[in-house]
Residue, then its C-alpha position, 0 to 999 in steps of 0.5 A: m500500500r502506498d503512503l498517504h498524506p494525512m488528507g488522503i492524498g498520495v505523497r509526491p516525491i521531491s527530485a532535483s532540478t534536471v538541467r542540460y547544457p548542450g553548449v557544454p561538453a557532456l563529459p564525466h566529472g573531472t574530465e577536460r577536453y581540448r582541440v588541436r586544430g589541424g596544423g596547430s599545437l596545444v600545451v596543457g599542464v598535467e600531473a601524475g595519474d592523469q589519464v589522457t585519450v587522444i582521438d583522431s576525430e575525422g580520420g587520417q590525421a597524424c598526431e605527435i605527443s611530447f612531454v616537458d617536465g618541471n625542469g624544462r626537459f623533454q621526458s618520454a617517461g612523463l608519458g609512460a611510453a617511449f618517444t618514437g622519434a624527434a618532434e619533427g611536427l612540433t618543430a615545423i609548427l613552431s617555425s610557422d605563423d600559426e596562432s597556436a605556435a606563439r603560445t606553445r613557444l612561450a610556454l616552452r620558453r618559460r620553462g627553459a625547454d631545449l627544442a633541439a632535444a625535443g622528442a615525440l610519440r607519434l600516433f595515427d597515420e593516413a589510414s586511421t579511421p575517424g574516432s581512432k583513439a590512443d590512451f596513456t597515463i601521465a607519470l610525472k607533473g609537467l606540460l603535455i604538448a600535442v600537435a597535428p602536423g601536416h603539409a600544404m594541400s593542393p586544391e585538386a588533392q584531398d590530403t587535408t590536415t584535420p583536428i585532433e581531440i585530447r581528453i584528460r581525466r584528472s587524477r585530482t578532481v579539485r585542482d589548485y587555482a594556478a593549475a586552472l589558469p590557462e597558459p599566458m598569452a605573453d609574459p605578463i606584467e601583472d597577475i592579479r587574482i580577484k577572489a570571489a566576492t572581492a574587487s581590486a584596483y590596479f594601474v595600467r599604462a597607455g598601450e598596455f593590454i588588460q586580460i579579464i579571465d573567467v577562471y572557472g566559468r559562469q562568473c560575472t566581473d564588473f570593470q571600471a576605468f579612469a584616465a589617471r591624469k584626471v584622477e590626479k586632478g581630482l576629476d571623477l570621470a569614470l568610464d560611462s556606459t551611456v556615452t559608450r552606447t551612444l557613440l557606438g550605436r550598440s549595447y556594448p563594445a566589441p572587437g572591430l570598428p565598434s570597439k572603444a569605451f568612453d568616459r563622460d568627456f567622450e575620451p576613449l579609455v579602452e579598446i576591446v581587442q579580443d572577446t571569447v564570449g560575446r555576451h556582456d552588459a552595459f545597462a545595469t550598474a554593478c550590484n549594490a546594497r539597494y539591490y540586495d536590500d530590496m531582494g530581502y538580503p540586507g547587508h549582503i556584500n556587493c560590487t559597489d561597496n567593493f569598488n568603493a573600498a578598492l578605489a579609496p586609496y586613489g582619492i576617488a569618491p564612493r558611490k551608491g551604485w557604480e556603472a561599469l562594463n559588466y563582463f560576462y553578465n548575461t542580460n537582454i531586453d525582452h519584447t515587453n521592454q523588460l531587462y532580464l538576466d540568466e546564467p553567463w555564457s562564459r566557460p572556464g578560461d574565457y576572457v576579454l582582452m582590452r588595450a589601454l588608450t591612456d594611462l588608467v586607474c582600473v578596478s575589477s570585481s568578482c561579483p558576489d551575487d549568489i541569490d540568482a542566476a547571474n553567476g550560475w548561483d556559485p560565485t568564483d574567482i576572476h583573474v586579471r593579467t596585464f601585458s606590455g604594449k609591445e605585444k601583438f594581439s590580433r583583433a578577434v571574437a570567438y567562433r564556436m564551430t558547433p555549440d560544444a566546440d572550443p572557441e576559435l578566435t577570428r582569423e584573417t583570410a589568406f587574401h587579407s593583406r591585399l584587401s585590408a589595404l583598400t578598407r578598414d571596414y570589416a565584419e566577422y563572418r563565421g570565424y573570419w574577418l571579411p570586408n564589409r565595404f571598400a572606402a574608395d567606392g562604397a557598396v552602390e558602386e561595388y554593386w554596379a561594378c558587379r552588374e556591368r564589369a567585374v568584382v572580386i570577393d573574398l569567400s574563404p569562410l565557406r566551409k569545405f569538406e573532403v569526402t573520400g572512400p569506397d562509400a563516399e558516393e553512397l554517403m552523399q547520395y544518402c545525405l543530400t537531396r540531389d541525385v549524386r549518382k548523376l554527377a560526373t567528374g568535373q561537375v558541380v551540383y547545388s543541393a540541400m541537406c536535411y534532417e529526417n523531418g525535412g528541416m534544412i541543415d545547410d545548402g551548398t555545392l558538391f564537387r565531384l573530383g573522382d569516382r570516390n572523391f567529393r568536396w562539399v562546399c557549404g556554410d556551416d561546420y555542422s554539415g561535416v559533423w552530420l556527414r560523419e555521424q551518418a557514415e558511422k550510423k550506416g556503416f559507410r567506409a567514408w572519410v569526411r575531413s575538413s579542409t576550410a583552413q587549407m582551401h581559401n577562395i575568391a569569386v570573380q563575378g560579372p560580365k567581364s569575369r570570363d575575359i579576365l580569367k581567360e588571360i591568367i588560368w592555364t589548364a592541361p589538355r584534358q581539362p576545359t579552358i576557362g572559355e570552354l568551362e560550362w555553368f556548374r563545372f570546374a577545372v583544375g589549372r594553374i595561374g599563368t603557366f603549368e609551373g604556376p600556383p595550382v588552383v581549382v576554378s568553378r563556374t559558380g557564384y552568388t551574384g546572379e551574374l556570369g562568374y567563377e570561384i577560384f580555390c587555392h591553398p593559403k600559401d598561394a593566395l597572394a600570387v592568385f590575387d595579384a594575378v587576378w587584380q593585374a588582369g582585371e585592371p583593364h576591365g575595371l575590376t573592383p573589390m566587393g564587400l558583404e554589403a554589396l554582395d547582399m544587394v545582388r544576391i537578394e535581387a537574384g533571389l538567392i537564399f541565405a542561412d538564418h534568413e531564408f532558411t533555418d532548421q524549421t524550413d524545408p527546401f520547398e519553403a526556402g524556394i529551392g524545391f528544384t534541389v529535391p527530385l522526388k520523382s527521379k531520385a530512386d534512392d532513399f535519402i534523409g528526409r525523403e518521406a517528410l519532404i513528400r508530405r511537406k510538398e503535398h501540404p505546404r505551409h509557407l512559400l518563399v516569394g518576392l515583394d515589390v514594396k510601394a514605398n521608399d521607407a526601409v524594410g528589414h529582416g524580420d518585418c511582419i507582413h499583413i493582410g488586414r490585421a492578420q499576419v501572414g508572413v515575414v520579410t527574410s531579406a530586403v534591399r533598395s535595388p539600384i537597377l530596379g529603382k525601388t525597394i524589394a524583398l524576399a519573404r516567407v508567407d502563408a501558402m494560402h496567400g502566396a499567389v503572384g499579385t497578392e497585395v500585402e502590407i509590411g508592418k512597421l513600428d508595432g506592426h499596425q501603426k504604420r504599414l507599407p504597401a507591397a505586392i507579391v512577385p516571383l522570387s527572383h527580381y533580377d534575371p529570373q531565367k538565369t540567362r546571365p550566369r548561363s551566358 
């Protein structure tokens, strides 16, 4: 008989809260995970008894493991296994300009290690399968060094260099503070530990760097700064969040153009150089006594009181509430204009790096808030490091290729040095800096150059995956909506990739390099993860290896593009010349002559014009760009940025991820139903059954809109017929060639007929309406006669 409540009601058991963090690796307690980028290196402190697992994530990637003891000596005994030879991969990577090499060199130099005596344990080779593992137990306290060596991949080859994963199961689950800190980015001037629920003030000279580190993750820290010369004069002119937001036109500073924070005199005090989190606060003050009093916790320690105590020696008057840049504090404003907070996005080792623009008095806190989710309910330490102004740190934000991936800092493409001479207006795009617009012309002139002459566009962030092996065709046939079996060597096909429910994962182009050799060029890193998961699930003998870092590319687009490339691309007799290359075909060639840099040239593009894309290894990028630029000068070749590229692709009705499609959108709703040949593709593929049902019962259509007003229209604007909302604008632009505002929109299938009159809602969606009419998706050259020409 079950227990009964005194009133006869069954007793309900009490259980703990169940929380999942998909964005945090689901690892056993005491286990850490690290990623060694292909062609990169990793250094991490280890202790005796730590269990190390090395994983060849994508297959076919060699790895070298070395160990340095506390005295700076390379010791195979530390690994519990003999070195198999000299650390050739480590030596090669440390002599390169890879960003991980600098930190590894510094870690070795700080320990006095002699690289000439370096040995290594070599693991895996080109035949290793995806997920291959090697395990060993650390025997001594010291430094573990892992490298993923490789060589430059020729664009027609597929011998790419891919990541290695390191997992360390710690012998001690509670590690001391020093062991939890990441290796310094450079030799620090100061190392300041700010214990939980405290604050510290410190002095920084102009040009020096300030790194604020969240040591254990999910911990807020308030930062405030004063121009030292003003403090000496008794002027209390702190960093002002309101002035900063006003001058930047955004919520808080970020690396790139909107990077500075200002005081009340509008003087810039600091510049944000690197940020691995991307979610902070500049609206609320630092926590104060009033906040805790009102929440029922009178006398609770708070950041404002801690600031007052830390700043008192500098003669700075106390305040009841300090405004600040509240790093790692996760706040936002909801649709009811309510400011809310949640747990920080920051993870262990995340940081913000700033540069002082004048001599500063700074103060940083470790927030003591333990009554809500601001610090994940558990306040921990913050660490501050300062570095000399002579150090070189690139401007960067962190990009995570998948939610549980380690952060990678924004990188420059191999063409950056040429394009950065023409503009400083850059935007972060999927882990790379790309030009937004160019100073000499601007977006509209770049647009006309594409329509009338030719442009060159850096598209290196496109993700590339080398798909090889006996079952490569079967894998791509199963994972893509297109009929891959019909694709001949030398052909390219545009396809969708879907989940089982028909929702889109990605779109991209598939190159067939051989019978069992493919290259998938797409927008999202998860495409590669998905392909590997399906290969494992189905038992396909196929390798899916990332080659984005080994394959950078520019697009040459416009009516003159063929004339430009005919002058500089050499192809062998068995390959088509540029003049012979047909739409959605590619050729393997070289720049200039048969001894020039190797390239792959495809007749593809994202502009709605005749155009080509040129793929090369980063080491050859400048030679490729210079040849294109020189050949293009007589034809009026112009560089094009992202702003103008968006204009031409919207006119042409070309779709963009997170605008025209998401994982809630099927290819029919995204306007690319032609990529799903349900009748002619006999083989099964992922999402087939769902797509049959969704095609028969469509919910939405992607359409074009002609807007009968000159007001700006933007992504997310609501579309109405009367009071009812029937759709949403996905992309919009003022079309120079059409002389009007146009848009792409997702609308209810019932109201998607061409000619339907609708209204675009502004303000609250009802107070202001812009009349529009539904038109075919492609406003410009709907029959694609120009790219086919």
